[in-house]
Biopython code that builds the backbone (N, CA, C, O; Angstrom):
import numpy as np
from Bio.PDB.StructureBuilder import StructureBuilder

atoms = [
    (1, "MET", "N", (-13.842, 0.479, -22.429)),
    (1, "MET", "CA", (-14.561, 1.729, -22.166)),
    (1, "MET", "C", (-15.132, 1.729, -20.788)),
    (1, "MET", "O", (-15.743, 0.736, -20.393)),
    (2, "PRO", "N", (-14.973, 2.773, -20.034)),
    (2, "PRO", "CA", (-15.479, 2.762, -18.599)),
    (2, "PRO", "C", (-16.958, 2.654, -18.568)),
    (2, "PRO", "O", (-17.653, 3.036, -19.509)),
    (3, "ASP", "N", (-17.453, 2.112, -17.439)),
    (3, "ASP", "CA", (-18.827, 2.010, -17.199)),
    (3, "ASP", "C", (-19.507, 3.373, -17.028)),
    (3, "ASP", "O", (-18.885, 4.291, -16.492)),
    (4, "THR", "N", (-20.759, 3.537, -17.463)),
    (4, "THR", "CA", (-21.426, 4.824, -17.382)),
    (4, "THR", "C", (-21.528, 5.348, -15.954)),
    (4, "THR", "O", (-21.405, 6.550, -15.719)),
    (5, "GLY", "N", (-21.758, 4.426, -14.981)),
    (5, "GLY", "CA", (-21.804, 4.851, -13.587)),
    (5, "GLY", "C", (-20.481, 5.432, -13.109)),
    (5, "GLY", "O", (-20.448, 6.386, -12.332)),
    (6, "TYR", "N", (-19.415, 4.850, -13.579)),
    (6, "TYR", "CA", (-18.053, 5.290, -13.267)),
    (6, "TYR", "C", (-17.817, 6.682, -13.725)),
    (6, "TYR", "O", (-17.304, 7.516, -12.978)),
    (7, "VAL", "N", (-18.193, 6.953, -14.975)),
    (7, "VAL", "CA", (-18.007, 8.300, -15.610)),
    (7, "VAL", "C", (-18.891, 9.304, -14.824)),
    (7, "VAL", "O", (-18.423, 10.379, -14.448)),
    (8, "LEU", "N", (-20.149, 8.948, -14.584)),
    (8, "LEU", "CA", (-21.041, 9.894, -13.891)),
    (8, "LEU", "C", (-20.450, 10.157, -12.463)),
    (8, "LEU", "O", (-20.446, 11.308, -12.026)),
    (9, "ALA", "N", (-19.982, 9.180, -11.771)),
    (9, "ALA", "CA", (-19.438, 9.366, -10.477)),
    (9, "ALA", "C", (-18.210, 10.284, -10.533)),
    (9, "ALA", "O", (-18.061, 11.146, -9.667)),
    (10, "ALA", "N", (-17.344, 10.125, -11.510)),
    (10, "ALA", "CA", (-16.170, 11.048, -11.694)),
    (10, "ALA", "C", (-16.572, 12.430, -11.983)),
    (10, "ALA", "O", (-15.988, 13.373, -11.449)),
    (11, "LEU", "N", (-17.583, 12.597, -12.840)),
    (11, "LEU", "CA", (-18.125, 13.887, -13.133)),
    (11, "LEU", "C", (-18.754, 14.561, -11.924)),
    (11, "LEU", "O", (-18.560, 15.758, -11.708)),
    (12, "ALA", "N", (-19.494, 13.816, -11.151)),
    (12, "ALA", "CA", (-20.076, 14.394, -9.907)),
    (12, "ALA", "C", (-19.048, 14.797, -8.903)),
    (12, "ALA", "O", (-19.189, 15.849, -8.280)),
    (13, "ILE", "N", (-17.981, 13.986, -8.706)),
    (13, "ILE", "CA", (-16.901, 14.347, -7.797)),
    (13, "ILE", "C", (-16.224, 15.623, -8.294)),
    (13, "ILE", "O", (-15.971, 16.541, -7.514)),
    (14, "GLY", "N", (-15.931, 15.677, -9.594)),
    (14, "GLY", "CA", (-15.327, 16.865, -10.131)),
    (14, "GLY", "C", (-16.193, 18.109, -9.969)),
    (14, "GLY", "O", (-15.703, 19.202, -9.685)),
    (15, "PHE", "N", (-17.481, 17.911, -10.156)),
    (15, "PHE", "CA", (-18.404, 19.095, -9.961)),
    (15, "PHE", "C", (-18.421, 19.553, -8.553)),
    (15, "PHE", "O", (-18.391, 20.759, -8.309)),
    (16, "VAL", "N", (-18.468, 18.634, -7.578)),
    (16, "VAL", "CA", (-18.523, 18.985, -6.142)),
    (16, "VAL", "C", (-17.227, 19.691, -5.749)),
    (16, "VAL", "O", (-17.256, 20.684, -5.021)),
    (17, "ILE", "N", (-16.081, 19.179, -6.232)),
    (17, "ILE", "CA", (-14.799, 19.775, -5.888)),
    (17, "ILE", "C", (-14.712, 21.185, -6.493)),
    (17, "ILE", "O", (-14.320, 22.122, -5.797)),
    (18, "THR", "N", (-15.072, 21.352, -7.783)),
    (18, "THR", "CA", (-14.992, 22.661, -8.431)),
    (18, "THR", "C", (-15.884, 23.673, -7.723)),
    (18, "THR", "O", (-15.419, 24.767, -7.402)),
    (19, "VAL", "N", (-17.172, 23.341, -7.463)),
    (19, "VAL", "CA", (-18.024, 24.288, -6.826)),
    (19, "VAL", "C", (-17.534, 24.626, -5.410)),
    (19, "VAL", "O", (-17.626, 25.770, -4.967)),
    (20, "SER", "N", (-17.036, 23.655, -4.743)),
    (20, "SER", "CA", (-16.515, 23.918, -3.360)),
    (20, "SER", "C", (-15.340, 24.833, -3.379)),
    (20, "SER", "O", (-15.239, 25.740, -2.553)),
    (21, "LEU", "N", (-14.413, 24.606, -4.340)),
    (21, "LEU", "CA", (-13.191, 25.444, -4.374)),
    (21, "LEU", "C", (-13.544, 26.850, -4.749)),
    (21, "LEU", "O", (-12.856, 27.776, -4.319)),
    (22, "ARG", "N", (-14.643, 27.078, -5.578)),
    (22, "ARG", "CA", (-15.020, 28.415, -5.966)),
    (22, "ARG", "C", (-15.879, 29.062, -4.936)),
    (22, "ARG", "O", (-15.845, 30.289, -4.845)),
    (23, "ALA", "N", (-16.630, 28.376, -4.165)),
    (23, "ALA", "CA", (-17.520, 28.931, -3.182)),
    (23, "ALA", "C", (-16.879, 29.251, -1.866)),
    (23, "ALA", "O", (-17.267, 30.221, -1.215)),
    (24, "VAL", "N", (-15.876, 28.440, -1.436)),
    (24, "VAL", "CA", (-15.238, 28.617, -0.130)),
    (24, "VAL", "C", (-14.574, 29.981, 0.037)),
    (24, "VAL", "O", (-14.713, 30.575, 1.106)),
    (25, "PRO", "N", (-13.851, 30.520, -0.969)),
    (25, "PRO", "CA", (-13.222, 31.836, -0.743)),
    (25, "PRO", "C", (-14.295, 32.910, -0.498)),
    (25, "PRO", "O", (-14.068, 33.787, 0.335)),
    (26, "PHE", "N", (-15.405, 32.885, -1.154)),
    (26, "PHE", "CA", (-16.478, 33.878, -0.987)),
    (26, "PHE", "C", (-17.113, 33.683, 0.446)),
    (26, "PHE", "O", (-17.432, 34.650, 1.137)),
    (27, "LEU", "N", (-17.264, 32.476, 0.818)),
    (27, "LEU", "CA", (-17.783, 32.213, 2.244)),
    (27, "LEU", "C", (-16.880, 32.747, 3.299)),
    (27, "LEU", "O", (-17.307, 33.330, 4.295)),
    (28, "LEU", "N", (-15.570, 32.524, 3.046)),
    (28, "LEU", "CA", (-14.593, 32.965, 4.034)),
    (28, "LEU", "C", (-14.405, 34.496, 3.993)),
    (28, "LEU", "O", (-14.063, 35.100, 5.009)),
    (29, "LEU", "N", (-14.624, 35.122, 2.830)),
    (29, "LEU", "CA", (-14.430, 36.516, 2.704)),
    (29, "LEU", "C", (-15.569, 37.372, 3.262)),
    (29, "LEU", "O", (-15.387, 38.528, 3.644)),
    (30, "LYS", "N", (-16.758, 36.746, 3.291)),
    (30, "LYS", "CA", (-17.923, 37.485, 3.795)),
    (30, "LYS", "C", (-17.727, 38.131, 5.203)),
    (30, "LYS", "O", (-18.003, 39.320, 5.363)),
    (31, "PRO", "N", (-17.287, 37.418, 6.151)),
    (31, "PRO", "CA", (-17.127, 38.053, 7.449)),
    (31, "PRO", "C", (-15.903, 39.003, 7.533)),
    (31, "PRO", "O", (-15.772, 39.808, 8.456)),
    (32, "LEU", "N", (-15.048, 38.871, 6.557)),
    (32, "LEU", "CA", (-13.834, 39.725, 6.575)),
    (32, "LEU", "C", (-13.961, 41.001, 5.778)),
    (32, "LEU", "O", (-13.019, 41.790, 5.709)),
    (33, "ARG", "N", (-15.154, 41.218, 5.157)),
    (33, "ARG", "CA", (-15.308, 42.437, 4.345)),
    (33, "ARG", "C", (-15.126, 43.737, 5.169)),
    (33, "ARG", "O", (-14.719, 44.745, 4.591)),
    (34, "ALA", "N", (-15.387, 43.756, 6.389)),
    (34, "ALA", "CA", (-15.212, 44.927, 7.182)),
    (34, "ALA", "C", (-13.793, 45.098, 7.695)),
    (34, "ALA", "O", (-13.461, 46.101, 8.328)),
    (35, "SER", "N", (-12.953, 44.093, 7.410)),
    (35, "SER", "CA", (-11.583, 44.089, 7.833)),
    (35, "SER", "C", (-10.702, 45.151, 7.156)),
    (35, "SER", "O", (-10.782, 45.352, 5.944)),
    (36, "ALA", "N", (-9.877, 45.816, 7.939)),
    (36, "ALA", "CA", (-9.028, 46.812, 7.309)),
    (36, "ALA", "C", (-7.981, 46.194, 6.333)),
    (36, "ALA", "O", (-7.623, 46.809, 5.329)),
    (37, "PHE", "N", (-7.495, 44.944, 6.660)),
    (37, "PHE", "CA", (-6.606, 44.286, 5.838)),
    (37, "PHE", "C", (-7.187, 44.007, 4.427)),
    (37, "PHE", "O", (-6.536, 44.264, 3.414)),
    (38, "VAL", "N", (-8.383, 43.494, 4.393)),
    (38, "VAL", "CA", (-9.048, 43.174, 3.135)),
    (38, "VAL", "C", (-9.326, 44.460, 2.352)),
    (38, "VAL", "O", (-9.165, 44.475, 1.132)),
    (39, "SER", "N", (-9.720, 45.486, 2.992)),
    (39, "SER", "CA", (-9.890, 46.800, 2.356)),
    (39, "SER", "C", (-8.585, 47.317, 1.781)),
    (39, "SER", "O", (-8.564, 47.810, 0.653)),
    (40, "HIS", "N", (-7.497, 47.216, 2.528)),
    (40, "HIS", "CA", (-6.192, 47.617, 2.057)),
    (40, "HIS", "C", (-5.782, 46.781, 0.912)),
    (40, "HIS", "O", (-5.298, 47.341, -0.071)),
    (41, "MET", "N", (-5.925, 45.501, 0.937)),
    (41, "MET", "CA", (-5.579, 44.658, -0.204)),
    (41, "MET", "C", (-6.386, 44.929, -1.476)),
    (41, "MET", "O", (-5.868, 44.892, -2.592)),
    (42, "ALA", "N", (-7.657, 45.197, -1.262)),
    (42, "ALA", "CA", (-8.544, 45.561, -2.380)),
    (42, "ALA", "C", (-8.086, 46.839, -3.108)),
    (42, "ALA", "O", (-8.279, 46.993, -4.314)),
    (43, "ARG", "N", (-7.496, 47.714, -2.362)),
    (43, "ARG", "CA", (-7.042, 48.987, -2.910)),
    (43, "ARG", "C", (-5.692, 48.825, -3.561)),
    (43, "ARG", "O", (-5.480, 49.435, -4.609)),
    (44, "TRP", "N", (-4.756, 48.053, -3.033)),
    (44, "TRP", "CA", (-3.396, 47.968, -3.552)),
    (44, "TRP", "C", (-3.093, 46.753, -4.464)),
    (44, "TRP", "O", (-2.069, 46.743, -5.146)),
    (45, "MET", "N", (-3.960, 45.749, -4.478)),
    (45, "MET", "CA", (-3.645, 44.556, -5.289)),
    (45, "MET", "C", (-3.668, 44.910, -6.803)),
    (45, "MET", "O", (-2.781, 44.460, -7.528)),
    (46, "PRO", "N", (-4.652, 45.702, -7.305)),
    (46, "PRO", "CA", (-4.529, 46.015, -8.728)),
    (46, "PRO", "C", (-3.261, 46.721, -9.120)),
    (46, "PRO", "O", (-2.709, 46.453, -10.186)),
    (47, "VAL", "N", (-2.790, 47.611, -8.289)),
    (47, "VAL", "CA", (-1.562, 48.336, -8.505)),
    (47, "VAL", "C", (-0.399, 47.357, -8.602)),
    (47, "VAL", "O", (0.462, 47.453, -9.476)),
    (48, "GLY", "N", (-0.412, 46.406, -7.660)),
    (48, "GLY", "CA", (0.661, 45.403, -7.603)),
    (48, "GLY", "C", (0.645, 44.535, -8.884)),
    (48, "GLY", "O", (1.692, 44.188, -9.431)),
    (49, "ILE", "N", (-0.589, 44.197, -9.345)),
    (49, "ILE", "CA", (-0.686, 43.418, -10.543)),
    (49, "ILE", "C", (-0.105, 44.147, -11.792)),
    (49, "ILE", "O", (0.640, 43.603, -12.607)),
    (50, "LEU", "N", (-0.505, 45.362, -11.849)),
    (50, "LEU", "CA", (0.024, 46.217, -12.981)),
    (50, "LEU", "C", (1.515, 46.363, -12.875)),
    (50, "LEU", "O", (2.203, 46.310, -13.894)),
    (51, "LEU", "N", (2.054, 46.548, -11.669)),
    (51, "LEU", "CA", (3.481, 46.710, -11.482)),
    (51, "LEU", "C", (4.252, 45.430, -11.941)),
    (51, "LEU", "O", (5.283, 45.512, -12.609)),
    (52, "ILE", "N", (3.700, 44.242, -11.548)),
    (52, "ILE", "CA", (4.373, 42.988, -11.944)),
    (52, "ILE", "C", (4.292, 42.814, -13.409)),
    (52, "ILE", "O", (5.285, 42.391, -14.002)),
    (53, "LEU", "N", (3.186, 43.103, -14.065)),
    (53, "LEU", "CA", (3.063, 43.040, -15.534)),
    (53, "LEU", "C", (4.015, 43.988, -16.192)),
    (53, "LEU", "O", (4.673, 43.604, -17.159)),
    (54, "ALA", "N", (4.125, 45.179, -15.735)),
    (54, "ALA", "CA", (5.086, 46.135, -16.286)),
    (54, "ALA", "C", (6.460, 45.725, -16.149)),
    (54, "ALA", "O", (7.241, 45.900, -17.085)),
    (55, "ALA", "N", (6.856, 45.150, -14.977)),
    (55, "ALA", "CA", (8.234, 44.688, -14.757)),
    (55, "ALA", "C", (8.557, 43.533, -15.681)),
    (55, "ALA", "O", (9.644, 43.476, -16.255)),
    (56, "VAL", "N", (7.644, 42.640, -15.821)),
    (56, "VAL", "CA", (7.904, 41.468, -16.746)),
    (56, "VAL", "C", (8.004, 41.941, -18.227)),
    (56, "VAL", "O", (8.882, 41.504, -18.971)),
    (57, "THR", "N", (7.107, 42.816, -18.615)),
    (57, "THR", "CA", (7.154, 43.277, -19.982)),
    (57, "THR", "C", (8.412, 44.099, -20.265)),
    (57, "THR", "O", (9.060, 43.879, -21.288)),
    (58, "PHE", "N", (8.773, 45.037, -19.390)),
    (58, "PHE", "CA", (9.915, 45.866, -19.634)),
    (58, "PHE", "C", (11.203, 45.024, -19.476)),
    (58, "PHE", "O", (12.161, 45.222, -20.224)),
    (59, "GLY", "N", (11.226, 44.098, -18.516)),
    (59, "GLY", "CA", (12.390, 43.253, -18.342)),
    (59, "GLY", "C", (12.689, 42.399, -19.578)),
    (59, "GLY", "O", (13.838, 42.261, -19.999)),
    (60, "SER", "N", (11.653, 41.849, -20.127)),
    (60, "SER", "CA", (11.910, 40.976, -21.291)),
    (60, "SER", "C", (12.114, 41.863, -22.579)),
    (60, "SER", "O", (12.816, 41.439, -23.497)),
    (61, "SER", "N", (11.527, 43.039, -22.642)),
    (61, "SER", "CA", (11.741, 43.909, -23.789)),
    (61, "SER", "C", (13.061, 44.618, -23.721)),
    (61, "SER", "O", (13.734, 44.731, -24.745)),
    (62, "ALA", "N", (13.473, 45.105, -22.564)),
    (62, "ALA", "CA", (14.684, 45.924, -22.517)),
    (62, "ALA", "C", (15.952, 45.048, -22.346)),
    (62, "ALA", "O", (17.002, 45.383, -22.894)),
    (63, "PHE", "N", (15.862, 43.923, -21.586)),
    (63, "PHE", "CA", (17.080, 43.198, -21.348)),
    (63, "PHE", "C", (17.102, 41.854, -21.980)),
    (63, "PHE", "O", (18.106, 41.152, -21.855)),
    (64, "GLY", "N", (16.030, 41.428, -22.676)),
    (64, "GLY", "CA", (16.040, 40.155, -23.272)),
    (64, "GLY", "C", (16.482, 40.267, -24.711)),
    (64, "GLY", "O", (17.125, 41.233, -25.123)),
    (65, "GLU", "N", (16.108, 39.226, -25.475)),
    (65, "GLU", "CA", (16.460, 39.207, -26.895)),
    (65, "GLU", "C", (15.561, 40.059, -27.679)),
    (65, "GLU", "O", (15.895, 40.389, -28.817)),
    (66, "SER", "N", (14.443, 40.447, -27.169)),
    (66, "SER", "CA", (13.393, 41.243, -27.866)),
    (66, "SER", "C", (13.848, 42.650, -28.058)),
    (66, "SER", "O", (14.614, 43.188, -27.259)),
    (67, "VAL", "N", (13.378, 43.248, -29.121)),
    (67, "VAL", "CA", (13.719, 44.636, -29.461)),
    (67, "VAL", "C", (12.474, 45.514, -29.464)),
    (67, "VAL", "O", (12.365, 46.471, -30.231)),
    (68, "HIS", "N", (11.554, 45.167, -28.599)),
    (68, "HIS", "CA", (10.256, 45.857, -28.597)),
    (68, "HIS", "C", (10.058, 46.767, -27.384)),
    (68, "HIS", "O", (9.013, 46.767, -26.732)),
    (69, "LEU", "N", (11.119, 47.547, -27.111)),
    (69, "LEU", "CA", (11.049, 48.417, -25.927)),
    (69, "LEU", "C", (10.075, 49.538, -26.145)),
    (69, "LEU", "O", (9.291, 49.823, -25.240)),
    (70, "TRP", "N", (10.069, 50.201, -27.296)),
    (70, "TRP", "CA", (9.115, 51.364, -27.547)),
    (70, "TRP", "C", (7.703, 50.818, -27.525)),
    (70, "TRP", "O", (6.812, 51.499, -27.016)),
    (71, "GLU", "N", (7.441, 49.609, -28.056)),
    (71, "GLU", "CA", (6.103, 49.091, -28.087)),
    (71, "GLU", "C", (5.599, 48.846, -26.600)),
    (71, "GLU", "O", (4.426, 49.048, -26.285)),
    (72, "ALA", "N", (6.516, 48.420, -25.751)),
    (72, "ALA", "CA", (6.179, 48.215, -24.304)),
    (72, "ALA", "C", (5.919, 49.553, -23.621)),
    (72, "ALA", "O", (5.033, 49.668, -22.775)),
    (73, "ILE", "N", (6.675, 50.527, -23.983)),
    (73, "ILE", "CA", (6.437, 51.908, -23.435)),
    (73, "ILE", "C", (5.101, 52.463, -23.791)),
    (73, "ILE", "O", (4.392, 53.015, -22.949)),
    (74, "VAL", "N", (4.745, 52.311, -25.082)),
    (74, "VAL", "CA", (3.416, 52.814, -25.609)),
    (74, "VAL", "C", (2.312, 51.995, -24.944)),
    (74, "VAL", "O", (1.293, 52.555, -24.541)),
    (75, "ALA", "N", (2.490, 50.729, -24.828)),
    (75, "ALA", "CA", (1.462, 49.851, -24.232)),
    (75, "ALA", "C", (1.277, 50.227, -22.721)),
    (75, "ALA", "O", (0.156, 50.282, -22.214)),
    (76, "ALA", "N", (2.376, 50.470, -22.058)),
    (76, "ALA", "CA", (2.274, 50.893, -20.626)),
    (76, "ALA", "C", (1.567, 52.252, -20.489)),
    (76, "ALA", "O", (0.775, 52.448, -19.567)),
    (77, "ALA", "N", (1.844, 53.155, -21.371)),
    (77, "ALA", "CA", (1.181, 54.473, -21.330)),
    (77, "ALA", "C", (-0.327, 54.262, -21.606)),
    (77, "ALA", "O", (-1.149, 54.900, -20.948)),
    (78, "VAL", "N", (-0.701, 53.417, -22.527)),
    (78, "VAL", "CA", (-2.115, 53.133, -22.788)),
    (78, "VAL", "C", (-2.761, 52.592, -21.571)),
    (78, "VAL", "O", (-3.834, 53.041, -21.169)),
    (79, "THR", "N", (-2.069, 51.552, -20.930)),
    (79, "THR", "CA", (-2.599, 50.900, -19.758)),
    (79, "THR", "C", (-2.839, 51.907, -18.588)),
    (79, "THR", "O", (-3.855, 51.825, -17.898)),
    (80, "VAL", "N", (-1.924, 52.816, -18.389)),
    (80, "VAL", "CA", (-2.071, 53.818, -17.324)),
    (80, "VAL", "C", (-3.227, 54.755, -17.635)),
    (80, "VAL", "O", (-4.046, 55.094, -16.780)),
    (81, "ALA", "N", (-3.253, 55.165, -18.928)),
    (81, "ALA", "CA", (-4.288, 56.096, -19.355)),
    (81, "ALA", "C", (-5.713, 55.503, -19.225)),
    (81, "ALA", "O", (-6.636, 56.138, -18.716)),
    (82, "VAL", "N", (-5.830, 54.296, -19.698)),
    (82, "VAL", "CA", (-7.156, 53.609, -19.581)),
    (82, "VAL", "C", (-7.502, 53.365, -18.132)),
    (82, "VAL", "O", (-8.673, 53.456, -17.763)),
    (83, "HIS", "N", (-6.507, 53.051, -17.279)),
    (83, "HIS", "CA", (-6.792, 52.781, -15.885)),
    (83, "HIS", "C", (-7.295, 54.033, -15.211)),
    (83, "HIS", "O", (-8.254, 53.983, -14.440)),
    (84, "LEU", "N", (-6.678, 55.128, -15.484)),
    (84, "LEU", "CA", (-7.073, 56.442, -14.863)),
    (84, "LEU", "C", (-8.344, 57.007, -15.459)),
    (84, "LEU", "O", (-9.140, 57.606, -14.735)),
    (85, "LEU", "N", (-8.563, 56.840, -16.739)),
    (85, "LEU", "CA", (-9.719, 57.502, -17.407)),
    (85, "LEU", "C", (-11.028, 56.714, -17.158)),
    (85, "LEU", "O", (-12.113, 57.295, -17.139)),
    (86, "PHE", "N", (-10.907, 55.400, -16.970)),
    (86, "PHE", "CA", (-12.044, 54.586, -16.883)),
    (86, "PHE", "C", (-12.317, 54.030, -15.465)),
    (86, "PHE", "O", (-12.704, 52.875, -15.287)),
    (87, "ARG", "N", (-12.099, 54.899, -14.480)),
    (87, "ARG", "CA", (-12.366, 54.607, -13.110)),
    (87, "ARG", "C", (-11.668, 53.429, -12.523)),
    (87, "ARG", "O", (-12.261, 52.678, -11.748)),
    (88, "ARG", "N", (-10.379, 53.238, -12.881)),
    (88, "ARG", "CA", (-9.498, 52.222, -12.348)),
    (88, "ARG", "C", (-10.088, 50.775, -12.461)),
    (88, "ARG", "O", (-10.118, 50.005, -11.501)),
    (89, "ARG", "N", (-10.541, 50.475, -13.673)),
    (89, "ARG", "CA", (-10.912, 49.120, -14.027)),
    (89, "ARG", "C", (-9.768, 48.311, -14.494)),
    (89, "ARG", "O", (-9.363, 48.402, -15.652)),
    (90, "THR", "N", (-9.242, 47.529, -13.629)),
    (90, "THR", "CA", (-7.974, 46.799, -13.887)),
    (90, "THR", "C", (-8.061, 45.913, -15.125)),
    (90, "THR", "O", (-7.191, 45.932, -15.996)),
    (91, "LEU", "N", (-9.140, 45.139, -15.171)),
    (91, "LEU", "CA", (-9.288, 44.242, -16.370)),
    (91, "LEU", "C", (-9.332, 44.946, -17.615)),
    (91, "LEU", "O", (-8.741, 44.458, -18.578)),
    (92, "LEU", "N", (-9.983, 46.081, -17.733)),
    (92, "LEU", "CA", (-10.103, 46.859, -18.950)),
    (92, "LEU", "C", (-8.742, 47.470, -19.278)),
    (92, "LEU", "O", (-8.311, 47.443, -20.430)),
    (93, "SER", "N", (-8.079, 48.010, -18.289)),
    (93, "SER", "CA", (-6.741, 48.663, -18.592)),
    (93, "SER", "C", (-5.693, 47.635, -18.920)),
    (93, "SER", "O", (-4.880, 47.903, -19.804)),
    (94, "VAL", "N", (-5.638, 46.457, -18.276)),
    (94, "VAL", "CA", (-4.622, 45.481, -18.643)),
    (94, "VAL", "C", (-5.010, 44.916, -19.991)),
    (94, "VAL", "O", (-4.114, 44.654, -20.793)),
    (95, "GLY", "N", (-6.275, 44.710, -20.299)),
    (95, "GLY", "CA", (-6.687, 44.173, -21.576)),
    (95, "GLY", "C", (-6.279, 45.137, -22.682)),
    (95, "GLY", "O", (-5.725, 44.714, -23.696)),
    (96, "ALA", "N", (-6.544, 46.408, -22.503)),
    (96, "ALA", "CA", (-6.209, 47.412, -23.497)),
    (96, "ALA", "C", (-4.723, 47.522, -23.710)),
    (96, "ALA", "O", (-4.261, 47.569, -24.850)),
    (97, "GLY", "N", (-4.007, 47.561, -22.691)),
    (97, "GLY", "CA", (-2.492, 47.624, -22.807)),
    (97, "GLY", "C", (-1.918, 46.384, -23.436)),
    (97, "GLY", "O", (-0.970, 46.479, -24.215)),
    (98, "THR", "N", (-2.457, 45.223, -23.129)),
    (98, "THR", "CA", (-1.945, 43.941, -23.739)),
    (98, "THR", "C", (-2.323, 43.961, -25.211)),
    (98, "THR", "O", (-1.488, 43.599, -26.039)),
    (99, "ALA", "N", (-3.571, 44.377, -25.597)),
    (99, "ALA", "CA", (-3.957, 44.408, -26.956)),
    (99, "ALA", "C", (-3.086, 45.382, -27.773)),
    (99, "ALA", "O", (-2.670, 45.056, -28.885)),
    (100, "VAL", "N", (-2.825, 46.527, -27.244)),
    (100, "VAL", "CA", (-1.934, 47.500, -27.869)),
    (100, "VAL", "C", (-0.589, 46.889, -28.131)),
    (100, "VAL", "O", (-0.072, 46.951, -29.247)),
    (101, "PHE", "N", (-0.008, 46.287, -27.086)),
    (101, "PHE", "CA", (1.336, 45.700, -27.193)),
    (101, "PHE", "C", (1.396, 44.588, -28.297)),
    (101, "PHE", "O", (2.311, 44.518, -29.117)),
    (102, "VAL", "N", (0.339, 43.732, -28.238)),
    (102, "VAL", "CA", (0.311, 42.691, -29.285)),
    (102, "VAL", "C", (0.140, 43.196, -30.691)),
    (102, "VAL", "O", (0.741, 42.681, -31.633)),
    (103, "VAL", "N", (-0.694, 44.217, -30.824)),
    (103, "VAL", "CA", (-0.938, 44.823, -32.157)),
    (103, "VAL", "C", (0.402, 45.449, -32.646)),
    (103, "VAL", "O", (0.831, 45.210, -33.774)),
    (104, "LEU", "N", (1.060, 46.269, -31.749)),
    (104, "LEU", "CA", (2.244, 46.979, -32.144)),
    (104, "LEU", "C", (3.396, 45.919, -32.520)),
    (104, "LEU", "O", (4.091, 46.078, -33.524)),
    (105, "VAL", "N", (3.529, 44.973, -31.763)),
    (105, "VAL", "CA", (4.614, 43.927, -32.013)),
    (105, "VAL", "C", (4.345, 43.186, -33.291)),
    (105, "VAL", "O", (5.255, 42.960, -34.088)),
    (106, "ASN", "N", (3.119, 42.809, -33.494)),
    (106, "ASN", "CA", (2.843, 41.960, -34.674)),
    (106, "ASN", "C", (2.515, 42.669, -36.013)),
    (106, "ASN", "O", (2.688, 42.098, -37.090)),
    (107, "LEU", "N", (2.042, 43.918, -35.912)),
    (107, "LEU", "CA", (1.713, 44.631, -37.131)),
    (107, "LEU", "C", (2.727, 45.653, -37.574)),
    (107, "LEU", "O", (2.709, 46.064, -38.735)),
    (108, "LEU", "N", (3.614, 46.081, -36.692)),
    (108, "LEU", "CA", (4.568, 47.103, -37.080)),
    (108, "LEU", "C", (5.985, 46.567, -37.074)),
    (108, "LEU", "O", (6.924, 47.302, -37.379)),
]
sb = StructureBuilder()
sb.init_structure("model")
sb.init_model(0)
sb.init_chain("A")
sb.init_seg("    ")
for serial, (resi, resn, name, xyz) in enumerate(atoms, 1):
    if name == "N":
        sb.init_residue(resn, " ", resi, " ")
    sb.init_atom(name, np.array(xyz, "f"), 0.0, 1.0, " ", f" {name:<3s}", serial, name[0])
structure = sb.get_structure()
């Protein structure tokens, strides 16, 4: 069994690395907040994420071995509706669409 000091040192190193990796992006982003590029990315990244998720879902549903195309279409419609109705909250819309897809595939 490892020595207590060794375990505490490993935990401390892991803590410092984790906090540093999570804090550095925010420190680097602070001076860039006025940047047109960052503003542009903040506007279009959620759309890109939704597009990638839709492409993967429809690709595996329409062209794969799965036969869940209509479930994917309903889930995509729910995702778009929630995204537009609830002030473009990406996490909420993706979560709702994913939940609908999982429920439709597993319960129907």
